[in-house]
C-alpha positions as CSV (number, residue, x, y, z in Angstrom):
1,M,-54.2,28.3,-161.9
2,D,-57.3,29.3,-159.9
3,I,-57.9,28.5,-156.3
4,E,-61.3,28.4,-154.6
5,I,-61.6,28.3,-150.8
6,K,-64.1,25.6,-149.9
7,D,-63.9,25.7,-146.1
8,K,-62.2,27.8,-143.5
9,T,-62.3,26.7,-139.9
10,E,-60.8,28.2,-136.8
11,N,-59.0,25.7,-134.6
12,P,-58.3,27.5,-131.2
13,L,-56.8,24.3,-129.6
14,L,-53.9,24.4,-132.1
15,N,-53.9,28.2,-132.6
16,R,-54.5,28.0,-136.4
17,T,-57.0,28.4,-139.2
18,E,-57.5,25.3,-141.3
19,I,-58.3,25.8,-145.0
20,H,-59.7,23.3,-147.5
21,F,-59.3,24.5,-151.1
22,G,-59.8,23.4,-154.7
23,C,-57.2,24.2,-157.3
24,M,-58.0,24.3,-161.1
25,Y,-55.2,24.1,-163.6
26,Q,-56.7,22.9,-166.9
27,G,-54.0,22.4,-169.6
28,E,-51.1,23.1,-167.2
29,S,-48.9,20.8,-165.1
30,T,-49.8,20.2,-161.5
31,P,-48.6,23.3,-159.6
32,N,-45.9,22.8,-157.0
33,V,-46.5,23.6,-153.3
34,M,-44.7,27.0,-153.4
35,D,-46.9,28.2,-156.3
36,I,-50.0,27.2,-154.4
37,K,-48.7,28.8,-151.2
38,N,-47.9,32.1,-152.9
39,K,-51.4,32.1,-154.5
40,L,-53.1,31.4,-151.1
41,V,-51.0,34.1,-149.3
42,A,-52.3,36.6,-151.8
43,L,-55.9,35.3,-151.8
44,L,-56.1,35.2,-148.0
45,D,-53.9,38.2,-147.2
46,A,-51.9,36.0,-144.9
47,D,-48.3,36.1,-143.6
48,K,-46.2,33.8,-145.8
49,K,-44.2,32.6,-142.8
50,L,-47.3,31.4,-141.0
51,L,-49.1,29.6,-143.9
52,V,-48.3,25.9,-144.5
53,V,-49.7,23.9,-147.5
54,D,-50.1,20.4,-146.0
55,K,-51.6,18.4,-148.9
56,V,-52.3,18.7,-152.5
57,L,-54.2,15.8,-154.0
58,P,-54.5,15.9,-157.8
59,K,-57.5,14.2,-159.5
60,F,-56.1,12.1,-162.3
61,G,-56.8,13.5,-165.7
62,E,-59.1,16.3,-164.5
63,G,-56.7,19.3,-164.2
64,K,-57.8,20.0,-160.7
65,A,-56.7,19.1,-157.1
66,D,-58.0,19.3,-153.6
67,G,-55.8,20.7,-150.9
68,Y,-55.4,21.5,-147.2
69,A,-53.5,24.4,-145.7
70,K,-53.1,25.9,-142.3
71,I,-52.4,29.4,-141.1
72,Y,-50.8,29.6,-137.6
73,D,-51.0,32.6,-135.2
74,S,-47.2,32.5,-134.5
75,E,-44.0,31.0,-135.8
76,E,-43.5,29.4,-132.4
77,N,-46.8,27.4,-132.7
78,L,-46.1,26.5,-136.3
79,N,-42.6,25.1,-135.5
80,K,-43.9,23.3,-132.3
81,I,-46.8,21.6,-134.1
82,E,-45.9,20.9,-137.7
83,A,-44.0,17.9,-138.9
84,K,-40.5,18.5,-140.2
85,H,-41.2,17.2,-143.7
86,V,-44.2,19.5,-144.1
87,L,-42.1,22.5,-143.1
88,A,-39.3,21.4,-145.5
89,K,-41.7,21.3,-148.5
90,N,-43.0,24.8,-147.6
91,Q,-39.5,26.4,-147.7
92,E,-38.4,28.6,-150.5
93,P,-35.6,26.8,-152.6
94,Q,-32.1,28.1,-151.9
95,E,-30.1,29.7,-154.7
96,G,-29.3,27.0,-157.3
97,E,-31.6,24.4,-155.7
98,E,-34.5,22.8,-157.4
99,P,-37.9,23.1,-155.9
100,K,-38.9,20.2,-153.6
101,E,-41.4,17.7,-155.1
102,E,-44.6,16.9,-153.3
103,E,-44.9,13.7,-151.3
């Protein structure tokens, strides 16, 4: 899986950086949110606790997807602004739990 950053915008009103990215995964299954999050953390040298993958929109039959992620400046702002379901799908699975599916 390869990730390409298409756009990176500062949003000072919400204390975050907004990232639009493309994800290529020819011949593989669509990557889950945690795989994409881990790749973005490494690519952007960001704090894993402050990065949230909001959307991953696969393109049918093409082996690629467009996505949207956000990096907050603090956990307080992240928890205050983000919806609970977005936070839930960005959590590491607990021991013995299956990874959450995308919505």
